[in-house]
N, C-alpha and C positions, 0 to 999 in steps of 0.2 A: 505509505507504510509497508515495512517488511514484516511478515508474520512472525510470532514469538518461536521460540526454541520447540523444535519438533522431535518426536521419537525417531530413532534412527531406522527403525525397521517397521514394516507393516505389509498386508497383503499387496499393497501397490504404493507408490509414491503419492498419488492422489488421497490414500487414505491415512497417511502419517498424521497423527492427532499432536496436539502440543503436549509438551511434558508438563509436570508439575511446576518446574522453575519457567517454562515457557509461559505458562497462565499468570505466574506471579509478576514476571517481567512486564507483561501486557497490561496487567492490573495497574502497575506503577506508571507506565506511559500513558494510560487511558486517564487516569487521575491528573496527570501533568497537563493533559491537552484541555482540561476544562478552563483553563486561563487563557485559550486562545480562541480565536474566532474560527469556527468550523462550518464545512458546508453542513446542509441540512440531512444528507444522506451518505451512507458509505457503501462503496461497491467493492466486492471481494472476488478473488479468483474461486472456482468452484472447488479447489483442494481444500481438504477438511481443516487443515491447520491454519488457512487463510480465513475460512467461514468462521472458525473459533474465534481468531483474533478479532475480526469484524465484529462478531457478537459481544464480545467484552467490551470494546470501544463504543459500540452503539448504546449498550446498556448503561454505561457510566456516563456517557455524554447525552443521552437523549437524542439519538440519531435514528432515522430510519435506515433500514437495511434494503438498498435497492437491488435490482436484479444483478445477478453475477455476470461477470464478463468471462466467457470460457477462453478469451484470447490472451488473459494475463496468468498463464501457467509459467511454470519454469523454462518451457522450450517455445514459449510465445515468440511472435515476431515484433520486433522493435517497430518496423514500418507499420505494422497493423495497430499498435499500441498508440503510436503517435497520431495516426489518422483518427483513431477513437477519441483521443483528448482533444484534438483539434476541432472535432465536429460539437463539442460541448459547449452550451451557452453559459453555464453556470459552473462554479468551481466544483471540482471533483475530489473525494477522498478515496484513494485506492488502497487496498489492501493485497500484496501479491509478493513475489518471489525474486530471489537471486537466480540466474545473472540479469534477469529482466529489468529489475528495478534500478540496478546501476547503469544499463544500456540507456534507461529513459533519462535518468539524471544527465548523464553524459550527452546525449542528444540534445536536450532541452537548454543545458547551461554550459555546457564544454567542459565541465569540472568531473574529474575521476574521483569518486568518494567511495571509501569503504563504508558498506552498509551492514551494520550489525542486526542480528534479530530484534525486533520490536522497536526499530528505529523509524523515526518519522522526519520527512524532508517536504518543506513546504515552498513551493516556487510561484512566482508570478510570470506569466507568460505575456509578453507584448500582444495586444490585440492585433488579430490577423497574421501572426507570425508563428512559426513553428520551432525556431530557435531564438536564443537570446533571453532566456528565462532568467529571472534573478531569484537566489535563493534568499527566503525571507527569514526563515528560521528551521531549527532542526532540533529533535530530541533523541 
């Protein structure tokens, strides 16, 4: 999931909070997620807007908040993220940023996709493979 709409300015990029409209768009999407099968926990970037997004989704869907992944910031390495995802034995729900989310979708599926704020993409990765994921659904 990409975080919701964030303030344009803050003391640093990491401290940009969700805007009021960003909170509302995340609340709408979080409500829609209830009709889907979700992992038990949500992992976010340490950036404020991603943590706020994860908190809304977790509260709405009774998910646990897992430790943050500092590697999934806007300037994160796609190779590192791919490695982290590949190491997981259970499905993961990530909340993070552009351009990294678009790079991950492309690396896993080969599809170039527009990723609006508060959008969710669910993919199934073939066992033991780092490519060839199938897009299951998106919001």
